[in-house]
N, C-alpha and C positions, 0 to 999 in steps of 0.2 A: 527392422529399424523404427516401425512405431507400433504401438501397443494395440490390441486388440481388444475393446471394451464390453465387458459383459455385463455392466450395468450403470448406467450414466443419471441414475435418477437423483443421485446426491451431487449433481452440480451446480454450483454457486453462480447466479446470472447477474451480469453489470447490466447497466441500461449503456445502449450504443450511442455513438454520436454526443456524449457527454463530456468529452477531455475539454477542460479550460485551462489557461495558464493562470498558475497562482505563485505569483513571486514569493520570495523568502529574504532577498538582499538588503543591506540597511540603504534605506533611500528609494528603493524600489528603483533605481537608475542604472544597472547592467540591462545590456543590452538583448536580446532574444529574438529568434525568427523561425515562429510557426509555420511560416509557409515553405522554408527551406528544409526546417526540421520539424518533423511529425510529432506530435506530442502522443504519448501512448495513451491509447482508447482501451481500457481493460473490457473484455466480452463475459469472460469466464473463467473461472476457477475450478478445477477440479481436484478432490483431494482424496485418492483411493487406495484400499489394499493392492497390492502389485505382487504379480507372482511371472518372474523372468523367466524365459526357457532355458537358457543357461548365462547365469550371471556372469562366469567367468571370460566368456566370448563377446556378449553382446548385452547389456546391462538395460537397455532400451528395446528389446525385443521380446515382450511377452504377454499377459494379458492382466486386465485391472477387474476388479471385482467388489461391489460397494459391501456386501452383507460379511466377506470372510474377516473373522476374529484370529485366524491362524498363519498369516502370511507372515515372511521374512521381510517384506518391504512396503514402504509405501512409496505413491506416485503423485508428485503435486505439478499440476499444468496449468500455466497463465496461457489464455489465448487471447491474443489480441489483435485489432484492426490495422490491417495494413503491414508493409515492412518493418520492421523494429531490430533493433541489432545489438548487441553487446557494447556497453557504455566502455569509454576509455577514460584515463584517468582526469578526475576534477582537482587534483592537488593544484595549488596556486604557484608551485616552483616546478609543474611538468604539466601543465593545464593541456590535456589532448582528448577531451571528450568525443569526437567524431571521427577517431583514430581508426575504427573498424566498421563506420558507415556514418550517414546523416541523421540516422533516425534511433539515436541512444534509449536505452530505458534503463532508469534509477530506481530505488525505494526499497521496499523491506514489506515481506508478507509474514506478518506474525502469527504462530498456533498456539494456542491454548487448548492443550492436551488432557487436562483434567477439568475443563468448564469452572475454574475458579478464580474470579478475578481478582484474590486477595494472594495468590501463589504463583508467583512469576513478573516479570516486568525489566524495564531499562532504568537504571540510576541515572547515568551520567550524560546520555543523548536523546531524553525523550522528546525534544523539539523536532527529530526527524521522523516520527514516528506518527501512526493513525490519530492515537488521542490527540498528539499534539500540533496536528493540523487538518482535522474534520473540519473547523469552525471556519477555515478559508473558503471553504467551498460554499458557502451562504446559508449554513442551517446548523441547528443540533442532531448529532446523532438520536436513532431510534432505541438503541438497547438502554432501556430504563436504568440497570443495574450499573452503568457504566456513565451515565451523563454527569454525574459530580465530579467525572474525573476528566473530564475534556477540557483543554484550554480555550476559553472564550476569548484571549487576548494574551499577550505575550509575559505580562506579569507573571504568568504560572510557570515559568521557566526560572524559578527562583534558587534552583540548586539544593533546595532542604526538602527532605523526604517527608517531613512531618508537617508540612502546610498545604492546606488547600489551595486548586484541587491537585489530588494525588495522580498526577499523570503517570508517574514512574510505574504505577501497578495497575499494567493493563492486563497481566493474568497469562501472558505469553510464556510459553517454555523454551519453544525453540521459533527462529526464524529464518528466512530466505533474506540474504543481503544481497541487493544489486547496486554496489557503491561504485564501480568503476575502478579500475586499478589495483583489482585484486588478483590479477593475472597479466602474464606476458604473452606474446605471440607464440613463443614455442608450447605454451599450455594449450593449445589449440590444435585438436585434430578435426581436420577440415574433410570429414566423411562425403559431402556433396558439394562442390563448388570449383570455382578455378583456380582458386590458390593464390588471389592477390592480395589477401590479406584484409578486405573489405566484404563485408556480408551483404549480399544482394538476394533479388528475389531468385526463388527457389532454390536457395541454399540451406544446407543443413551442418551446423558447427557443434561440436563436443568440446567442451573448456573444462579442464580437471584443474580444481584449485580449491579456496577455503570459500564458500557460498553458503552453507550450513550451518548455524551456530546456534548453540544453547544462549539462552535470554543471559544478558550479562549482568543481569541485577544478582545473579546466583554466585557471581563469581569471587566476592570477599571471602566467603566463606566455604569454599569447596575444596575437594581433596582431589580434583582432576589435575593430571600434568601433562604436558606436552603442548599447552596452545601458547598462542603468540604472548601472553601473559598470565599470572599465577591466576589458575582456578576457571578460565576460559575453555570452553568447549567447543572447538573450530576444527573438526577432523576433515580431511579432504574428501571432496564430493566432484561430480560430474554432472555439468549442467548440458543441457542441449538446447540450442536456438534451430528453429524450424521454418522454413516459410514456405506456405503453398502455393502455387502459381493459380489453382484453379480458383480457391477461395480468398486467394488474398488476403490470409490470416499468417499471423507468427505464433507459435506456439511454444513457448520456452518453458523446460521440462526438467525435473529434478527426480530421480530415483534415488533412494538411499534405505541403508537396511533399518528395519525395525528391531532386530536380535543381532544377536552374536552368530548365530547359524546364518544370517544372510550377510553379515561381513564376511564370516568364511569362505562363504559360496564365490563372494568377488575375488578374493585370491587364490581360492583351490587349493587351501590348506585346510589343518586341522581348526576347530573352533577355539578359541581363546578365551580363558576367563574373563568376568567383569574387573580386569586390573586397572582402570581408572587413567589409562594412558591413551590420549586421542591420536597419538602418531601410529598404533597399529591398527587392529579390527578396531573398528567404531563404529556404533550403534546407538539408536533411541533408547534401548534398554539399557545401555551401559551410562548415559548421560542422567537418566532417571534415577538408575540404581546410586550414582552418585548425591543426587539431591536426597533423598531417603537419608543415606548413611550422614550426610553432612545436616540433616534437620536434626535427627537422632543426638547427635553430637551436640549441637545447640541447645537441645532441650535439657542436656545434662550438666553443660556448660556454655550458658548463655554469655553472649560478649557486652549485651547491655545495650548493641546499637539500634536504635530503632530499623534500620534498614533490613535486620535478620527477620522482620514480618515478611517479609516476601519469600521466605524460604520455610518458616517451622512449620507452615501447615502440610509438609511433605513427610512428618516424620510416621514412622510404621507402616507406611503404606508397600502396597507391590505393586512390581512394574508392570505385570502383565495384566493390569487393570485399564491402563491406559495406551495401550499399544494395538488400538483399533483406530483406524483415521477415521471410520463414519461417524465416531462419538466428538471428533475434535471440532472445533471452531477455529475460523478463521477472520483474519483481516489483512488488507492490502492497502499501500499508499505508492503511486508510481509516478513518475515525472522523468523530464530531460533534463538538458543542460542549456547553460547561457551560452550566448557565443562568444562572451569574454569574460575573465577571471576577474575575481576579486582578491587583491592581495592580503584583504582581512579576513579572509577564511574560505569555508566550500559551503556553496549554496546553490540547491536545487530548486528547479522550476517545476513546483508539482501541477500533474494535471488531471488525474484521475485517482479514486479511491473505492474500497470494498469494506464494511456495505456503503451505501450511497446514503445520502442524504437528501431531504425534500428542501430544495432550496426557497428561502424565505419562512422555513419552520423553523423557528427561535428557541420554541418550549418543547420540541422533541417528542411531540404527539404525533409525527409524519404525517401533518394535515396542514396547510397554510389556512389560516383564519384570522378573524378579525381581532384575536387577540394577540397573533403575533404581531400583527401592525402595530396594535399598542404598544407592546413590549418596545419594538424598534423605535417609537415616537417618545417613549417614556425614556429611552436611552438619550436621544438628542435634546429630550427638554434637560435630562439631568445633568449632561456634560457639555452643553452648548458653549458655556463660556471658557471652558478650558483650553482652548486653542487663541483665546484674547479676544474673541468676536464674536456678539450674538447675532446668529444671522441664519439660525436653523438648521446649521450643518454642523458637524463634529470632523476636524480634520483629526487623522491619526500622524500624531508626530513623528512616528518611528517607523511609519511604513515603509518597506514591506516586511522589515524583520519583525514589527508589529504588526498588528493585525486585531479586526473586530470582529467576533460571531455576528454584529448588527450589518456590519459593511457586506451587505449580500451579492454585489458584483465587483467585490474587492478590488476600489479602485483608489483605498487611501480615504474616502469620505462617507461619514455616515450622514445621510439627508433623507427626504421626502422620496428620491429617486429609490431607494434602497426598498422602502415599502411598495412602490410601483410594480419594480420588477421582481418582485414576490410572484407576481402574476404572469411570466414569462412563460407559458405553458406550451404554445401555439393552437391552443383552443380557443378558435376565435369567436365562435357562437356559443360559447358556454355549455354544450350538450354533454361534456366530458368525452367524447370520441374526437379523435383525430381522423381527418378525411377529408374528401374534396371540398365540401363547404369551408372548412379553415383553409384552403388552399385558396378560394376565392377572396377571402378577408386577408391573406397575405399577398395578394395581387393589388390590392388596393393599397397595401400600406408600404411595399415595395419604394427602397429610395429616399424613404422620408425620415425624419424627425420622430423616434418613436415617443418621445414625450408629448409631441405636439398634437396627438390624437388619442384619445384613451382607448380605443380598441386595438390599436397598433403596440401597445406595450406588450400583450401577448406575446407579438411577433419577433421581437428582439429577443431570440432564443439564446445569444450570447451576450446579453446584455450588455452593450458597449453605446448605447445610444440611437442606433440606426439599425434601420430592418434592411438588410443587403444580403449579397449572395451567400455568405457563410450561413446566416439564417436559414434560407432557402435549402441549402444542402442538410441540413440538420433537420428541417422540417421533413423534407423528402423521404428522410430515413426513417422517421417518426409515423409518417402515415400509416397507421395498422389497425385503425379501427378503435374499437372501446379501450380506454386506457384506467 
């Protein structure tokens, strides 16, 4: 049922205890309850070559290998803290996010298979992806090649591919989509559990539906058939949710064929040709083969659409050069659901992302320094009067569907407080260690307004203006010595 790992050195580690609520709804008025519904806290991403012992019998029983370049499958594991369950529908007309449990997980894991930021991406809904939401977490991403494609506020979502920032061009070829409503209860195979339809501690579910998609930016130029819309490659795939009682971790796993040989191993039949049909044997190889074919066609018969630039770099390539998971790069954006729906659309409550940003680092150098404080102060000075009042604060009129990179604590206001909370690290004595000396500082600050005492700003780890129990829990998880 569970994979044996031969080599785990290529595990992507995410900071623990860093889940925070990042609203996206117009006005920031929708209700949510992070006590009753745990925010997803991503700990690790594993993306490795995979060898099932018998894919036709049990797709998830096998071994993973970091270095292999000859595997017919890959395995993607997302490891989350605590109990996390599949999400129900978030459609306003069928709102049931907690259908399968109190702690649903939503979001996207984007995979760049050629490590080319100009080939691949999302044309229609970049506001649901990593580049469209990273700034909500209070900083700029550290990847220099992508920094000019990050949405620093909602003006980036103008629907125009030709304007900056080009948030549509993330470079992803495929993604795992956790959107809620992709499946029905009949699609769930309860491997371990009591069968009551609620994912509970110690249970393992396997769900067969359409979770693994090729980047939708390719669809307008693709020859692929069988998808929900012309050109979309969204073959059937199986996702496993498994909660471990001993570690109290939930692992979300996807095993998918890299090659047509892998696809044939699942069905137990003969290997099919690359027929560009997602409804029969499907693989990463087939999806990439179509990209190459489509790009070569565009090279001969260009459409003139600027969006074709997302594809043309794939012309005259060889699929076998891009089937090694250890060469892929990955980003993730995960979140939960509101406790009430909005009739105006679908909104998620984002909580964690990978790669992480450094909170308060608005220039993307992965350090919080005086130049970051100067940039926040300069933003306030330049925009202070826009809200009709010169008071040293900038109120974001469209919060929370609108946001600002400079709103470090994501409260809809950019002020001196955002400069102060950049230092909320838990390092009370400034020695770059988190140890018992810092715990003593925390004890002095507990229960007070973090802005009233300078040393207490660093202990307001959830940056809500007070040092309280939630901050104590976070500090306890971070007391690990040198940082």
